C-alpha positions in Angstrom: -11.8 3.4 4.6 -8.0 4.7 4.5 -8.8 8.7 4.4 -11.3 10.5 5.7 -13.8 12.6 3.7 -13.4 16.1 3.2 -16.2 18.8 2.0 -16.6 22.4 1.3 -19.2 24.0 -0.6 -17.6 23.1 -4.0 -15.2 20.0 -3.3 -15.8 16.5 -2.2 -12.8 14.5 -1.1 -13.0 11.0 -1.0 -11.2 7.4 -1.8 -11.7 6.2 -4.8 -13.6 3.3 -5.8 -13.9 0.8 -8.2 -16.9 2.9 -9.7 -14.5 5.9 -10.4 -12.3 3.7 -12.5 -13.5 4.8 -16.1 -14.0 8.5 -15.3 -10.1 8.6 -13.6 -9.2 6.4 -17.4 -11.0 9.1 -19.4 -9.4 12.2 -17.1 -5.9 10.3 -17.1 -6.4 9.4 -21.2 -6.1 13.2 -22.0 -2.3 14.1 -23.3 -2.6 17.8 -21.7 -3.3 16.2 -18.5 0.0 13.8 -18.3 2.1 16.2 -20.9 4.5 16.6 -17.3 3.9 13.0 -15.7 6.6 10.7 -16.9 3.7 7.5 -17.1 2.2 5.7 -19.8 -1.6 5.3 -19.5 -3.8 2.5 -20.2 -6.9 0.7 -18.7 -5.2 -2.7 -18.3 -2.9 -0.4 -16.7 -5.2 1.7 -14.6 -7.0 -1.5 -13.3 -3.8 -3.6 -12.4 -2.1 -0.6 -10.5 -5.8 -0.1 -8.5 -5.8 -3.9 -8.1 -1.7 -4.1 -6.2 -3.1 -0.7 -4.1 -6.1 -2.3 -2.9 -4.1 -5.7 -2.0 -5.5 -8.0 -4.5 -3.1 -10.4 -6.7 
């Protein structure tokens, strides 16, 4: 674990896992979410960046 978990009554912040990939993809696929971000988001790019972050080639 890189980051410690932070939990309150209404929030749980934790490190992302591969099980979160679908939810992250759905979230960033909403145009209003990425409106002011200079990114092109697609599933393949998402998973490739995840592999690079986690140190997998």
